[in-house]
PyMOL Python script that loads the backbone (N, CA, C, O; Angstrom):
from pymol import cmd

cmd.read_pdbstr("""\
ATOM      1  N   MET A   1      -5.236  17.617  20.928  1.00  0.00           N
ATOM      2  CA  MET A   1      -4.750  17.886  19.581  1.00  0.00           C
ATOM      3  C   MET A   1      -5.702  16.411  18.770  1.00  0.00           C
ATOM      4  O   MET A   1      -5.422  15.320  19.268  1.00  0.00           O
ATOM      5  N   LYS A   2      -6.074  16.405  18.357  1.00  0.00           N
ATOM      6  CA  LYS A   2      -6.960  15.656  17.801  1.00  0.00           C
ATOM      7  C   LYS A   2      -6.630  13.899  17.645  1.00  0.00           C
ATOM      8  O   LYS A   2      -5.463  13.791  18.020  1.00  0.00           O
ATOM      9  N   ASN A   3      -7.030  12.831  17.348  1.00  0.00           N
ATOM     10  CA  ASN A   3      -6.369  10.978  17.371  1.00  0.00           C
ATOM     11  C   ASN A   3      -6.062  11.154  16.049  1.00  0.00           C
ATOM     12  O   ASN A   3      -6.869  10.673  15.252  1.00  0.00           O
ATOM     13  N   ASN A   4      -5.012  11.773  15.568  1.00  0.00           N
ATOM     14  CA  ASN A   4      -4.428  11.508  14.144  1.00  0.00           C
ATOM     15  C   ASN A   4      -3.756   9.825  13.932  1.00  0.00           C
ATOM     16  O   ASN A   4      -2.627   9.525  14.320  1.00  0.00           O
ATOM     17  N   THR A   5      -4.668   8.892  13.271  1.00  0.00           N
ATOM     18  CA  THR A   5      -3.992   7.643  13.783  1.00  0.00           C
ATOM     19  C   THR A   5      -4.347   7.100  12.183  1.00  0.00           C
ATOM     20  O   THR A   5      -3.855   6.152  11.571  1.00  0.00           O
ATOM     21  N   LYS A   6      -5.796   8.456  11.602  1.00  0.00           N
ATOM     22  CA  LYS A   6      -6.535   7.956  10.862  1.00  0.00           C
ATOM     23  C   LYS A   6      -5.223   7.718   9.092  1.00  0.00           C
ATOM     24  O   LYS A   6      -5.415   6.947   8.151  1.00  0.00           O
ATOM     25  N   TYR A   7      -4.578   8.257   9.198  1.00  0.00           N
ATOM     26  CA  TYR A   7      -2.953   8.547   8.341  1.00  0.00           C
ATOM     27  C   TYR A   7      -2.327   7.384   7.989  1.00  0.00           C
ATOM     28  O   TYR A   7      -1.712   6.783   8.870  1.00  0.00           O
ATOM     29  N   ILE A   8      -2.362   6.910   6.789  1.00  0.00           N
ATOM     30  CA  ILE A   8      -0.719   5.318   6.822  1.00  0.00           C
ATOM     31  C   ILE A   8       0.303   5.693   6.663  1.00  0.00           C
ATOM     32  O   ILE A   8       0.253   6.920   6.578  1.00  0.00           O
ATOM     33  N   PHE A   9       1.226   5.351   6.569  1.00  0.00           N
ATOM     34  CA  PHE A   9       2.363   4.923   5.621  1.00  0.00           C
ATOM     35  C   PHE A   9       2.589   3.679   5.318  1.00  0.00           C
ATOM     36  O   PHE A   9       2.714   2.776   6.146  1.00  0.00           O
ATOM     37  N   ALA A  10       2.656   3.557   4.052  1.00  0.00           N
ATOM     38  CA  ALA A  10       2.713   1.897   3.748  1.00  0.00           C
ATOM     39  C   ALA A  10       4.297   1.834   2.494  1.00  0.00           C
ATOM     40  O   ALA A  10       5.030   2.762   2.152  1.00  0.00           O
ATOM     41  N   CYS A  11       4.333   0.502   2.135  1.00  0.00           N
ATOM     42  CA  CYS A  11       4.859   0.296   1.613  1.00  0.00           C
ATOM     43  C   CYS A  11       5.406  -1.167   0.849  1.00  0.00           C
ATOM     44  O   CYS A  11       5.948  -2.105   1.432  1.00  0.00           O
ATOM     45  N   PHE A  12       5.158  -1.092  -0.339  1.00  0.00           N
ATOM     46  CA  PHE A  12       4.616  -2.323  -1.256  1.00  0.00           C
ATOM     47  C   PHE A  12       5.575  -3.017  -2.154  1.00  0.00           C
ATOM     48  O   PHE A  12       6.268  -2.182  -2.734  1.00  0.00           O
ATOM     49  N   LYS A  13       5.804  -3.970  -2.410  1.00  0.00           N
ATOM     50  CA  LYS A  13       6.883  -4.571  -2.351  1.00  0.00           C
ATOM     51  C   LYS A  13       6.336  -5.091  -3.726  1.00  0.00           C
ATOM     52  O   LYS A  13       5.153  -5.405  -3.857  1.00  0.00           O
ATOM     53  N   GLU A  14       7.282  -5.170  -4.778  1.00  0.00           N
ATOM     54  CA  GLU A  14       7.394  -5.334  -6.710  1.00  0.00           C
ATOM     55  C   GLU A  14       7.820  -6.478  -6.975  1.00  0.00           C
ATOM     56  O   GLU A  14       9.044  -6.600  -6.929  1.00  0.00           O
ATOM     57  N   ARG A  15       7.244  -7.333  -7.229  1.00  0.00           N
ATOM     58  CA  ARG A  15       9.055  -8.386  -7.918  1.00  0.00           C
ATOM     59  C   ARG A  15       8.531  -8.201  -9.793  1.00  0.00           C
ATOM     60  O   ARG A  15       7.375  -8.570 -10.002  1.00  0.00           O
ATOM     61  N   ASN A  16       9.085  -7.831 -10.671  1.00  0.00           N
ATOM     62  CA  ASN A  16       9.339  -7.706 -11.669  1.00  0.00           C
ATOM     63  C   ASN A  16      10.441  -8.771 -12.526  1.00  0.00           C
ATOM     64  O   ASN A  16      11.476  -8.105 -12.498  1.00  0.00           O
ATOM     65  N   GLY A  17      10.670  -9.670 -13.042  1.00  0.00           N
ATOM     66  CA  GLY A  17      11.304 -10.559 -13.511  1.00  0.00           C
ATOM     67  C   GLY A  17      12.683 -10.427 -12.358  1.00  0.00           C
ATOM     68  O   GLY A  17      12.345 -10.659 -11.197  1.00  0.00           O
ATOM     69  N   GLU A  18      13.574 -10.221 -12.480  1.00  0.00           N
ATOM     70  CA  GLU A  18      14.747 -10.580 -12.031  1.00  0.00           C
ATOM     71  C   GLU A  18      14.946  -9.170 -10.556  1.00  0.00           C
ATOM     72  O   GLU A  18      15.637  -9.322  -9.549  1.00  0.00           O
ATOM     73  N   TYR A  19      14.206  -8.062 -10.862  1.00  0.00           N
ATOM     74  CA  TYR A  19      14.268  -6.413  -9.957  1.00  0.00           C
ATOM     75  C   TYR A  19      13.173  -7.051  -8.900  1.00  0.00           C
ATOM     76  O   TYR A  19      12.290  -7.909  -8.872  1.00  0.00           O
ATOM     77  N   GLU A  20      13.738  -6.178  -8.143  1.00  0.00           N
ATOM     78  CA  GLU A  20      12.384  -5.668  -6.646  1.00  0.00           C
ATOM     79  C   GLU A  20      12.528  -4.748  -6.840  1.00  0.00           C
ATOM     80  O   GLU A  20      13.495  -4.306  -7.461  1.00  0.00           O
ATOM     81  N   TYR A  21      11.568  -4.076  -6.354  1.00  0.00           N
ATOM     82  CA  TYR A  21      11.087  -2.120  -5.987  1.00  0.00           C
ATOM     83  C   TYR A  21      10.324  -2.550  -4.730  1.00  0.00           C
ATOM     84  O   TYR A  21       9.818  -3.635  -4.445  1.00  0.00           O
ATOM     85  N   CYS A  22      10.390  -1.280  -3.994  1.00  0.00           N
ATOM     86  CA  CYS A  22       9.648  -0.922  -2.876  1.00  0.00           C
ATOM     87  C   CYS A  22       9.116   0.267  -3.158  1.00  0.00           C
ATOM     88  O   CYS A  22       9.676   1.358  -3.267  1.00  0.00           O
ATOM     89  N   HIS A  23       7.516  -0.148  -3.315  1.00  0.00           N
ATOM     90  CA  HIS A  23       7.064   1.952  -3.807  1.00  0.00           C
ATOM     91  C   HIS A  23       6.429   2.547  -2.018  1.00  0.00           C
ATOM     92  O   HIS A  23       5.597   2.199  -1.180  1.00  0.00           O
ATOM     93  N   LYS A  24       7.073   3.212  -2.142  1.00  0.00           N
ATOM     94  CA  LYS A  24       6.545   3.408  -0.761  1.00  0.00           C
ATOM     95  C   LYS A  24       5.432   5.105  -0.810  1.00  0.00           C
ATOM     96  O   LYS A  24       5.618   6.042  -1.586  1.00  0.00           O
ATOM     97  N   SER A  25       4.613   5.033   0.002  1.00  0.00           N
ATOM     98  CA  SER A  25       3.391   5.824  -0.133  1.00  0.00           C
ATOM     99  C   SER A  25       2.609   6.192   1.158  1.00  0.00           C
ATOM    100  O   SER A  25       2.970   5.488   2.102  1.00  0.00           O
ATOM    101  N   ILE A  26       1.517   7.209   1.514  1.00  0.00           N
ATOM    102  CA  ILE A  26       0.987   7.532   2.286  1.00  0.00           C
ATOM    103  C   ILE A  26      -0.504   8.358   1.989  1.00  0.00           C
ATOM    104  O   ILE A  26      -0.574   9.350   1.264  1.00  0.00           O
ATOM    105  N   HIS A  27      -1.827   7.656   2.795  1.00  0.00           N
ATOM    106  CA  HIS A  27      -2.811   7.230   2.214  1.00  0.00           C
ATOM    107  C   HIS A  27      -3.377   7.794   4.211  1.00  0.00           C
ATOM    108  O   HIS A  27      -2.974   7.488   5.333  1.00  0.00           O
ATOM    109  N   GLU A  28      -4.697   8.910   3.542  1.00  0.00           N
ATOM    110  CA  GLU A  28      -5.484   9.352   4.420  1.00  0.00           C
ATOM    111  C   GLU A  28      -6.702   8.064   4.717  1.00  0.00           C
ATOM    112  O   GLU A  28      -7.056   7.564   3.649  1.00  0.00           O
ATOM    113  N   LEU A  29      -7.157   7.658   5.528  1.00  0.00           N
ATOM    114  CA  LEU A  29      -8.226   6.934   5.879  1.00  0.00           C
ATOM    115  C   LEU A  29      -9.256   7.383   6.209  1.00  0.00           C
ATOM    116  O   LEU A  29      -9.177   8.611   6.214  1.00  0.00           O
ATOM    117  N   PRO A  30     -10.724   6.842   6.649  1.00  0.00           N
ATOM    118  CA  PRO A  30     -12.129   7.358   6.502  1.00  0.00           C
ATOM    119  C   PRO A  30     -12.345   7.152   8.015  1.00  0.00           C
ATOM    120  O   PRO A  30     -13.271   7.779   8.531  1.00  0.00           O
ATOM    121  N   ASP A  31     -11.572   6.322   8.797  1.00  0.00           N
ATOM    122  CA  ASP A  31     -11.335   5.662   9.993  1.00  0.00           C
ATOM    123  C   ASP A  31     -10.197   5.383  10.954  1.00  0.00           C
ATOM    124  O   ASP A  31      -9.142   5.696  10.403  1.00  0.00           O
ATOM    125  N   LYS A  32     -10.032   4.986  11.990  1.00  0.00           N
ATOM    126  CA  LYS A  32      -8.616   4.613  11.717  1.00  0.00           C
ATOM    127  C   LYS A  32      -8.061   3.306  12.693  1.00  0.00           C
ATOM    128  O   LYS A  32      -7.053   3.030  13.343  1.00  0.00           O
ATOM    129  N   ARG A  33     -10.099   2.359  12.183  1.00  0.00           N
ATOM    130  CA  ARG A  33      -9.027   1.136  12.112  1.00  0.00           C
ATOM    131  C   ARG A  33      -8.567   0.030  11.857  1.00  0.00           C
ATOM    132  O   ARG A  33      -8.991  -0.487  10.823  1.00  0.00           O
ATOM    133  N   VAL A  34      -7.669  -0.653  12.578  1.00  0.00           N
ATOM    134  CA  VAL A  34      -6.957  -2.042  11.126  1.00  0.00           C
ATOM    135  C   VAL A  34      -7.242  -2.385   9.966  1.00  0.00           C
ATOM    136  O   VAL A  34      -6.742  -2.296   8.844  1.00  0.00           O
ATOM    137  N   THR A  35      -8.433  -2.930  10.590  1.00  0.00           N
ATOM    138  CA  THR A  35      -9.205  -3.857   9.470  1.00  0.00           C
ATOM    139  C   THR A  35      -9.814  -2.493   7.932  1.00  0.00           C
ATOM    140  O   THR A  35      -9.806  -2.742   6.727  1.00  0.00           O
ATOM    141  N   THR A  36     -10.105  -1.619   8.376  1.00  0.00           N
ATOM    142  CA  THR A  36      -9.735  -0.304   7.099  1.00  0.00           C
ATOM    143  C   THR A  36      -8.656  -0.323   6.659  1.00  0.00           C
ATOM    144  O   THR A  36      -8.438  -0.100   5.468  1.00  0.00           O
ATOM    145  N   ALA A  37      -7.836  -0.563   7.426  1.00  0.00           N
ATOM    146  CA  ALA A  37      -6.263  -0.206   6.374  1.00  0.00           C
ATOM    147  C   ALA A  37      -6.147  -1.257   5.852  1.00  0.00           C
ATOM    148  O   ALA A  37      -6.129  -1.250   4.621  1.00  0.00           O
ATOM    149  N   ASN A  38      -6.023  -2.578   6.575  1.00  0.00           N
ATOM    150  CA  ASN A  38      -6.352  -4.138   5.725  1.00  0.00           C
ATOM    151  C   ASN A  38      -6.376  -4.012   4.604  1.00  0.00           C
ATOM    152  O   ASN A  38      -5.498  -4.181   3.758  1.00  0.00           O
ATOM    153  N   ARG A  39      -7.958  -3.535   4.491  1.00  0.00           N
ATOM    154  CA  ARG A  39      -8.765  -3.946   3.426  1.00  0.00           C
ATOM    155  C   ARG A  39      -8.384  -2.867   2.324  1.00  0.00           C
ATOM    156  O   ARG A  39      -8.099  -3.472   1.290  1.00  0.00           O
ATOM    157  N   PHE A  40      -8.257  -1.265   2.138  1.00  0.00           N
ATOM    158  CA  PHE A  40      -7.773  -0.416   1.922  1.00  0.00           C
ATOM    159  C   PHE A  40      -6.237  -1.048   1.415  1.00  0.00           C
ATOM    160  O   PHE A  40      -6.011  -0.612   0.286  1.00  0.00           O
ATOM    161  N   LEU A  41      -5.439  -1.682   1.762  1.00  0.00           N
ATOM    162  CA  LEU A  41      -3.895  -1.261   0.957  1.00  0.00           C
ATOM    163  C   LEU A  41      -4.474  -2.710   0.245  1.00  0.00           C
ATOM    164  O   LEU A  41      -4.511  -2.385  -0.941  1.00  0.00           O
ATOM    165  N   LYS A  42      -4.916  -4.043   0.313  1.00  0.00           N
ATOM    166  CA  LYS A  42      -5.269  -5.002  -0.163  1.00  0.00           C
ATOM    167  C   LYS A  42      -5.622  -4.511  -1.301  1.00  0.00           C
ATOM    168  O   LYS A  42      -4.704  -4.821  -2.060  1.00  0.00           O
ATOM    169  N   ASN A  43      -6.561  -3.809  -2.001  1.00  0.00           N
ATOM    170  CA  ASN A  43      -8.035  -3.185  -2.765  1.00  0.00           C
ATOM    171  C   ASN A  43      -6.818  -2.149  -3.628  1.00  0.00           C
ATOM    172  O   ASN A  43      -6.680  -2.083  -4.849  1.00  0.00           O
ATOM    173  N   TYR A  44      -6.042  -1.417  -2.592  1.00  0.00           N
ATOM    174  CA  TYR A  44      -4.991  -1.037  -3.049  1.00  0.00           C
ATOM    175  C   TYR A  44      -3.806  -1.329  -4.150  1.00  0.00           C
ATOM    176  O   TYR A  44      -3.431  -0.524  -5.002  1.00  0.00           O
ATOM    177  N   ALA A  45      -3.309  -2.630  -3.948  1.00  0.00           N
ATOM    178  CA  ALA A  45      -2.168  -3.961  -4.294  1.00  0.00           C
ATOM    179  C   ALA A  45      -2.963  -4.099  -5.486  1.00  0.00           C
ATOM    180  O   ALA A  45      -2.815  -3.552  -6.579  1.00  0.00           O
ATOM    181  N   LYS A  46      -3.840  -4.931  -5.090  1.00  0.00           N
ATOM    182  CA  LYS A  46      -5.097  -5.516  -6.136  1.00  0.00           C
ATOM    183  C   LYS A  46      -5.601  -4.478  -7.599  1.00  0.00           C
ATOM    184  O   LYS A  46      -6.549  -4.615  -8.371  1.00  0.00           O
ATOM    185  N   GLY A  47      -4.546  -3.483  -7.538  1.00  0.00           N
ATOM    186  CA  GLY A  47      -5.355  -2.545  -8.351  1.00  0.00           C
ATOM    187  C   GLY A  47      -4.103  -1.551  -8.689  1.00  0.00           C
ATOM    188  O   GLY A  47      -4.153  -0.498  -9.324  1.00  0.00           O
ATOM    189  N   PHE A  48      -2.927  -2.197  -8.071  1.00  0.00           N
ATOM    190  CA  PHE A  48      -1.490  -1.390  -8.368  1.00  0.00           C
ATOM    191  C   PHE A  48      -1.822  -1.074  -9.790  1.00  0.00           C
ATOM    192  O   PHE A  48      -1.963   0.105 -10.114  1.00  0.00           O
ATOM    193  N   TYR A  49      -1.940  -1.911 -10.550  1.00  0.00           N
ATOM    194  CA  TYR A  49      -1.066  -1.661 -12.277  1.00  0.00           C
ATOM    195  C   TYR A  49      -2.796  -2.038 -12.860  1.00  0.00           C
ATOM    196  O   TYR A  49      -2.782  -1.752 -14.057  1.00  0.00           O
ATOM    197  N   GLY A  50      -3.396  -2.254 -12.697  1.00  0.00           N
ATOM    198  CA  GLY A  50      -4.905  -1.914 -13.473  1.00  0.00           C
ATOM    199  C   GLY A  50      -5.173  -3.466 -14.111  1.00  0.00           C
ATOM    200  O   GLY A  50      -4.528  -4.514 -14.065  1.00  0.00           O
ATOM    201  N   GLY A  51      -6.408  -3.083 -14.706  1.00  0.00           N
ATOM    202  CA  GLY A  51      -6.751  -4.530 -15.467  1.00  0.00           C
ATOM    203  C   GLY A  51      -6.888  -6.375 -14.708  1.00  0.00           C
ATOM    204  O   GLY A  51      -7.691  -6.551 -13.792  1.00  0.00           O
ATOM    205  N   GLU A  52      -6.509  -6.900 -14.939  1.00  0.00           N
ATOM    206  CA  GLU A  52      -6.749  -8.334 -14.000  1.00  0.00           C
ATOM    207  C   GLU A  52      -5.645  -8.482 -13.692  1.00  0.00           C
ATOM    208  O   GLU A  52      -4.535  -8.487 -14.223  1.00  0.00           O
ATOM    209  N   ALA A  53      -6.257  -8.660 -12.360  1.00  0.00           N
ATOM    210  CA  ALA A  53      -4.808  -9.093 -11.416  1.00  0.00           C
ATOM    211  C   ALA A  53      -5.359 -10.559 -10.358  1.00  0.00           C
ATOM    212  O   ALA A  53      -6.400 -10.584  -9.702  1.00  0.00           O
ATOM    213  N   GLU A  54      -4.471 -11.521 -10.437  1.00  0.00           N
ATOM    214  CA  GLU A  54      -4.519 -12.853 -10.119  1.00  0.00           C
ATOM    215  C   GLU A  54      -4.954 -12.797  -8.498  1.00  0.00           C
ATOM    216  O   GLU A  54      -5.035 -11.602  -8.211  1.00  0.00           O
ATOM    217  N   SER A  55      -5.075 -13.120  -8.042  1.00  0.00           N
ATOM    218  CA  SER A  55      -4.921 -13.492  -6.352  1.00  0.00           C
ATOM    219  C   SER A  55      -4.153 -14.456  -5.235  1.00  0.00           C
ATOM    220  O   SER A  55      -4.681 -15.162  -4.376  1.00  0.00           O
ATOM    221  N   ALA A  56      -2.501 -14.229  -5.566  1.00  0.00           N
ATOM    222  CA  ALA A  56      -2.066 -15.641  -4.748  1.00  0.00           C
ATOM    223  C   ALA A  56      -0.273 -15.306  -4.449  1.00  0.00           C
ATOM    224  O   ALA A  56       0.569 -14.451  -4.726  1.00  0.00           O
ATOM    225  N   ASP A  57      -0.411 -16.808  -3.587  1.00  0.00           N
ATOM    226  CA  ASP A  57       0.844 -15.854  -3.005  1.00  0.00           C
ATOM    227  C   ASP A  57       1.360 -14.688  -1.450  1.00  0.00           C
ATOM    228  O   ASP A  57       2.400 -14.391  -0.863  1.00  0.00           O
ATOM    229  N   GLY A  58      -0.354 -14.308  -1.341  1.00  0.00           N
ATOM    230  CA  GLY A  58      -0.450 -13.695  -0.574  1.00  0.00           C
ATOM    231  C   GLY A  58       0.051 -11.529  -1.094  1.00  0.00           C
ATOM    232  O   GLY A  58       0.527 -10.559  -0.503  1.00  0.00           O
ATOM    233  N   GLY A  59      -0.399 -11.805  -2.286  1.00  0.00           N
ATOM    234  CA  GLY A  59      -0.286 -10.646  -3.049  1.00  0.00           C
ATOM    235  C   GLY A  59      -1.255 -10.657  -4.261  1.00  0.00           C
ATOM    236  O   GLY A  59      -2.418 -11.055  -4.206  1.00  0.00           O
ATOM    237  N   TYR A  60      -0.590 -10.136  -5.436  1.00  0.00           N
ATOM    238  CA  TYR A  60      -1.007 -10.103  -6.925  1.00  0.00           C
ATOM    239  C   TYR A  60      -0.669 -10.124  -8.242  1.00  0.00           C
ATOM    240  O   TYR A  60      -0.439  -9.117  -8.911  1.00  0.00           O
ATOM    241  N   TYR A  61      -0.637 -11.117  -8.585  1.00  0.00           N
ATOM    242  CA  TYR A  61       0.129 -10.744  -9.293  1.00  0.00           C
ATOM    243  C   TYR A  61      -0.656 -10.341 -11.407  1.00  0.00           C
ATOM    244  O   TYR A  61      -1.513 -11.058 -11.924  1.00  0.00           O
ATOM    245  N   PHE A  62      -0.248  -9.549 -11.857  1.00  0.00           N
ATOM    246  CA  PHE A  62      -0.507  -9.095 -13.066  1.00  0.00           C
ATOM    247  C   PHE A  62       0.307  -9.067 -14.345  1.00  0.00           C
ATOM    248  O   PHE A  62       1.509  -9.242 -14.145  1.00  0.00           O
ATOM    249  N   HIS A  63      -0.078  -8.875 -15.722  1.00  0.00           N
ATOM    250  CA  HIS A  63       0.063  -9.197 -17.121  1.00  0.00           C
ATOM    251  C   HIS A  63       1.108 -10.625 -17.451  1.00  0.00           C
ATOM    252  O   HIS A  63       2.242 -10.906 -17.838  1.00  0.00           O
ATOM    253  N   GLY A  64      -0.059 -11.202 -17.033  1.00  0.00           N
ATOM    254  CA  GLY A  64       0.543 -12.986 -16.772  1.00  0.00           C
ATOM    255  C   GLY A  64       1.349 -13.601 -16.078  1.00  0.00           C
ATOM    256  O   GLY A  64       1.820 -14.684 -16.425  1.00  0.00           O
ATOM    257  N   GLY A  65       1.603 -13.077 -15.116  1.00  0.00           N
ATOM    258  CA  GLY A  65       2.132 -13.743 -13.702  1.00  0.00           C
ATOM    259  C   GLY A  65       3.123 -12.932 -13.799  1.00  0.00           C
ATOM    260  O   GLY A  65       3.776 -13.006 -12.758  1.00  0.00           O
ATOM    261  N   GLU A  66       3.753 -11.888 -14.819  1.00  0.00           N
ATOM    262  CA  GLU A  66       5.520 -11.659 -15.348  1.00  0.00           C
ATOM    263  C   GLU A  66       5.133 -10.119 -14.232  1.00  0.00           C
ATOM    264  O   GLU A  66       5.525  -9.148 -14.879  1.00  0.00           O
ATOM    265  N   VAL A  67       4.680  -9.756 -13.201  1.00  0.00           N
ATOM    266  CA  VAL A  67       4.985  -9.053 -11.954  1.00  0.00           C
ATOM    267  C   VAL A  67       4.302  -9.506 -10.872  1.00  0.00           C
ATOM    268  O   VAL A  67       3.095  -9.463 -11.109  1.00  0.00           O
ATOM    269  N   PHE A  68       4.533  -9.898  -9.844  1.00  0.00           N
ATOM    270  CA  PHE A  68       3.922  -9.283  -8.722  1.00  0.00           C
ATOM    271  C   PHE A  68       4.129  -8.410  -7.701  1.00  0.00           C
ATOM    272  O   PHE A  68       5.156  -7.765  -7.487  1.00  0.00           O
ATOM    273  N   VAL A  69       2.789  -8.415  -6.877  1.00  0.00           N
ATOM    274  CA  VAL A  69       2.714  -6.734  -6.283  1.00  0.00           C
ATOM    275  C   VAL A  69       2.259  -7.312  -4.684  1.00  0.00           C
ATOM    276  O   VAL A  69       1.975  -8.509  -4.662  1.00  0.00           O
ATOM    277  N   GLU A  70       2.164  -6.556  -3.333  1.00  0.00           N
ATOM    278  CA  GLU A  70       1.781  -7.290  -2.228  1.00  0.00           C
ATOM    279  C   GLU A  70       2.521  -6.096  -0.705  1.00  0.00           C
ATOM    280  O   GLU A  70       3.694  -5.754  -0.560  1.00  0.00           O
ATOM    281  N   VAL A  71       1.868  -5.902  -0.226  1.00  0.00           N
ATOM    282  CA  VAL A  71       1.882  -5.229   0.914  1.00  0.00           C
ATOM    283  C   VAL A  71       2.947  -5.767   1.888  1.00  0.00           C
ATOM    284  O   VAL A  71       2.876  -6.661   2.732  1.00  0.00           O
ATOM    285  N   ASP A  72       4.259  -4.709   1.404  1.00  0.00           N
ATOM    286  CA  ASP A  72       5.543  -5.767   2.770  1.00  0.00           C
ATOM    287  C   ASP A  72       4.996  -4.606   3.799  1.00  0.00           C
ATOM    288  O   ASP A  72       4.614  -4.953   4.916  1.00  0.00           O
ATOM    289  N   SER A  73       4.977  -3.777   3.564  1.00  0.00           N
ATOM    290  CA  SER A  73       4.990  -3.011   5.532  1.00  0.00           C
ATOM    291  C   SER A  73       3.916  -2.253   5.722  1.00  0.00           C
ATOM    292  O   SER A  73       3.511  -1.790   4.656  1.00  0.00           O
ATOM    293  N   TRP A  74       3.079  -1.833   6.965  1.00  0.00           N
ATOM    294  CA  TRP A  74       2.683  -0.284   7.010  1.00  0.00           C
ATOM    295  C   TRP A  74       2.893   0.257   8.382  1.00  0.00           C
ATOM    296  O   TRP A  74       3.628  -0.275   9.213  1.00  0.00           O
ATOM    297  N   LYS A  75       2.238   1.291   8.562  1.00  0.00           N
ATOM    298  CA  LYS A  75       1.979   1.706  10.436  1.00  0.00           C
ATOM    299  C   LYS A  75       0.800   2.881   9.909  1.00  0.00           C
ATOM    300  O   LYS A  75       0.328   3.347   8.872  1.00  0.00           O
ATOM    301  N   PHE A  76       0.704   2.983  11.224  1.00  0.00           N
ATOM    302  CA  PHE A  76      -0.167   4.437  11.531  1.00  0.00           C
ATOM    303  C   PHE A  76       0.626   5.663  11.815  1.00  0.00           C
ATOM    304  O   PHE A  76       1.605   5.459  12.532  1.00  0.00           O
ATOM    305  N   ILE A  77       0.425   6.966  11.398  1.00  0.00           N
ATOM    306  CA  ILE A  77       1.442   7.520  11.218  1.00  0.00           C
ATOM    307  C   ILE A  77       0.719   8.866  12.004  1.00  0.00           C
ATOM    308  O   ILE A  77      -0.427   8.694  12.419  1.00  0.00           O
ATOM    309  N   SER A  78       1.297  10.052  12.191  1.00  0.00           N
ATOM    310  CA  SER A  78       0.411  11.311  12.876  1.00  0.00           C
ATOM    311  C   SER A  78       0.296  12.673  11.082  1.00  0.00           C
ATOM    312  O   SER A  78       0.870  12.939  10.026  1.00  0.00           O
ATOM    313  N   GLU A  79      -0.669  12.980  11.787  1.00  0.00           N
ATOM    314  CA  GLU A  79      -1.027  14.168  10.537  1.00  0.00           C
ATOM    315  C   GLU A  79       0.404  14.563  10.389  1.00  0.00           C
ATOM    316  O   GLU A  79       1.153  13.926   9.649  1.00  0.00           O
ATOM    317  N   GLU A  80       0.825  15.656  11.113  1.00  0.00           N
ATOM    318  CA  GLU A  80       1.760  16.255  10.893  1.00  0.00           C
ATOM    319  C   GLU A  80       2.872  15.726   9.973  1.00  0.00           C
ATOM    320  O   GLU A  80       3.254  16.330   8.970  1.00  0.00           O
ATOM    321  N   ASP A  81       3.313  14.667  10.354  1.00  0.00           N
ATOM    322  CA  ASP A  81       4.385  13.195   9.744  1.00  0.00           C
ATOM    323  C   ASP A  81       3.496  13.025   8.430  1.00  0.00           C
ATOM    324  O   ASP A  81       4.276  13.232   7.500  1.00  0.00           O
ATOM    325  N   TYR A  82       2.508  12.806   8.029  1.00  0.00           N
ATOM    326  CA  TYR A  82       1.345  12.453   7.034  1.00  0.00           C
ATOM    327  C   TYR A  82       1.677  13.944   5.905  1.00  0.00           C
ATOM    328  O   TYR A  82       1.741  13.863   4.679  1.00  0.00           O
ATOM    329  N   HIS A  83       1.824  15.035   6.598  1.00  0.00           N
ATOM    330  CA  HIS A  83       2.156  15.851   5.647  1.00  0.00           C
ATOM    331  C   HIS A  83       3.244  16.840   5.245  1.00  0.00           C
ATOM    332  O   HIS A  83       3.283  17.750   4.417  1.00  0.00           O
ATOM    333  N   ILE A  84       4.350  16.206   6.362  1.00  0.00           N
ATOM    334  CA  ILE A  84       5.899  16.134   5.480  1.00  0.00           C
ATOM    335  C   ILE A  84       5.958  15.241   4.150  1.00  0.00           C
ATOM    336  O   ILE A  84       6.336  15.565   3.024  1.00  0.00           O
ATOM    337  N   LEU A  85       5.405  13.858   4.688  1.00  0.00           N
ATOM    338  CA  LEU A  85       5.887  13.432   3.577  1.00  0.00           C
ATOM    339  C   LEU A  85       4.959  13.439   2.466  1.00  0.00           C
ATOM    340  O   LEU A  85       5.135  12.568   1.614  1.00  0.00           O
ATOM    341  N   LYS A  86       4.090  14.181   2.327  1.00  0.00           N
ATOM    342  CA  LYS A  86       3.278  14.162   1.326  1.00  0.00           C
ATOM    343  C   LYS A  86       4.339  15.351   0.226  1.00  0.00           C
ATOM    344  O   LYS A  86       3.951  15.666  -0.899  1.00  0.00           O
ATOM    345  N   LEU A  87       5.971  15.986   0.959  1.00  0.00           N
ATOM    346  CA  LEU A  87       5.795  16.554  -0.038  1.00  0.00           C
ATOM    347  C   LEU A  87       6.314  15.620  -0.488  1.00  0.00           C
ATOM    348  O   LEU A  87       5.548  14.944  -1.176  1.00  0.00           O
ATOM    349  N   TYR A  88       7.383  15.226  -0.409  1.00  0.00           N
ATOM    350  CA  TYR A  88       8.308  13.786  -0.680  1.00  0.00           C
ATOM    351  C   TYR A  88       7.434  12.842  -1.723  1.00  0.00           C
ATOM    352  O   TYR A  88       7.614  12.273  -2.800  1.00  0.00           O
ATOM    353  N   LEU A  89       6.557  12.991  -0.916  1.00  0.00           N
ATOM    354  CA  LEU A  89       5.891  10.705  -2.085  1.00  0.00           C
ATOM    355  C   LEU A  89       5.021  11.378  -2.837  1.00  0.00           C
ATOM    356  O   LEU A  89       4.335  10.784  -3.669  1.00  0.00           O
TER     357      LEU A  89
END
""", "prot")
cmd.dss("prot")
cmd.show_as("cartoon", "prot")
cmd.util.cbc("prot")
cmd.orient("prot")
């Protein structure tokens, strides 16, 4: 069986006024390096709502500071888990 660590499961935390949400997603990366995963997730959070994002507090503010998005957690997952989760996320 080949090395399947190039798949990740991520949770992004969103604060929108008094509300907080956890957005869960899975992604396939070009390699299994932690630096690649961190860079990908940072860029994903930065483009979460499109448009202009202001970097602060370990995440990104959108819509004039009304919405905040940050990477809450992530981990490498197997290819098998990736294919199962993509059916539901």
